[in-house]
Structure formats: structure tokens, C-alpha cells
C-alpha positions as CSV (number, residue, x, y, z in Angstrom):
1,M,4.1,21.5,28.1
2,V,3.1,17.9,27.5
3,L,5.2,16.0,25.0
4,P,3.6,13.3,22.8
5,V,4.3,9.7,23.7
6,V,6.5,8.1,20.9
7,P,6.4,4.3,20.7
8,A,9.8,2.7,21.0
9,D,9.2,0.7,17.9
10,G,8.0,1.9,14.5
11,P,4.6,0.9,12.9
12,Y,5.9,-2.5,12.0
13,G,8.1,-3.2,15.0
14,P,11.8,-2.6,15.7
15,G,13.7,-1.0,12.8
16,S,10.6,0.3,11.0
17,H,9.6,3.9,10.5
18,A,6.5,5.6,9.2
19,P,7.0,7.8,6.1
20,L,8.0,11.4,6.8
21,H,5.4,14.1,5.9
22,D,7.2,15.0,2.7
23,G,7.7,11.4,1.7
24,S,11.5,11.4,2.1
25,M,13.5,8.7,3.6
26,P,13.9,8.8,7.4
27,E,17.6,8.9,8.3
28,G,19.1,5.4,8.5
29,H,16.0,3.6,7.0
30,P,16.8,3.0,3.3
31,I,14.6,-0.1,2.7
32,K,11.2,0.8,1.2
33,G,8.2,-1.3,2.3
34,N,4.9,-1.7,0.5
35,A,2.2,-2.5,3.1
36,D,-0.4,-3.6,0.5
37,S,1.8,-6.2,-1.2
38,G,4.0,-7.0,1.8
39,L,7.1,-6.6,-0.4
40,Y,10.3,-4.6,0.3
41,H,12.7,-2.9,-2.0
42,R,16.4,-2.4,-1.4
43,P,18.2,0.6,-2.9
44,D,19.6,-1.6,-5.7
45,S,16.1,-2.5,-6.8
46,R,15.2,-1.5,-10.4
47,S,11.8,-0.3,-8.9
48,Y,13.3,1.6,-6.0
49,G,12.9,5.1,-7.5
50,A,9.3,4.4,-8.6
51,T,8.3,2.7,-5.3
52,I,6.4,4.9,-2.8
53,A,7.3,3.6,0.6
54,E,4.4,3.1,2.9
55,V,6.9,2.1,5.6
56,W,10.7,2.3,5.8
57,F,13.1,-0.2,7.4
58,D,16.6,0.2,8.7
59,S,17.6,-3.2,7.3
60,V,16.5,-6.2,5.3
61,E,16.4,-8.2,8.6
62,S,13.9,-5.7,10.1
63,A,11.7,-5.9,7.0
64,E,11.7,-9.7,7.0
65,A,11.0,-9.8,10.8
66,A,8.0,-7.6,10.1
67,G,6.7,-10.2,7.6
68,F,7.8,-8.4,4.4
69,R,9.3,-10.3,1.5
70,L,11.9,-9.2,-1.1
71,A,10.4,-8.0,-4.3
72,V,12.3,-10.6,-6.3
73,R,11.3,-9.4,-9.8
74,S,12.9,-6.0,-9.0
75,H,16.1,-7.7,-7.7
76,P,17.5,-9.9,-10.5
77,T,20.5,-10.9,-8.3
78,A,18.3,-12.3,-5.6
79,P,18.7,-16.1,-5.1
80,E,15.0,-16.6,-5.6
81,A,15.2,-14.9,-9.0
82,D,17.6,-17.5,-10.2
83,A,15.3,-20.4,-9.5
């Protein structure tokens, strides 16, 4: 039996994970990323429930390292939203 080769990193580097076949969150990856916009949503986002993740991240740091930015309008407590 030949097992598939699984990359050490996810689709957007360390801490990222491709969506599961059923669309649910991969264990330990609560940050939703939108590849088209380059924005990420934390679980406290007003848009979290409506956002369909195109990539999942294990942390804000992993999302930002992959070049994603916080969706500020959905996170009113973000420092950028206060500016």
C-alpha cells in the first residue's frame, strides 16, 4: 500500500489547513481565511458565522505570516477600527 505524501505545511504555510470536505473547522484551526480578499476572521468576528473559510489557520500569527490581514470592519475592537 502506498500512502499519499502529505506536505508538512498547509496550503498557506505553517499553521494553515485546507478546508475539510464537509466545510467544518479542522481541529485546532479556528481562524477563517478568505483567499480572495486576503482577510481573516477570528471567532469573535461579527461575520465569523457567515464567512466560508477558504483556508483555516491555527492562530492570528499564522494568518498574518501568510499575508492575510484582519477583517477590521468585522472586529470593532481591533486597534485599526478605532483610527
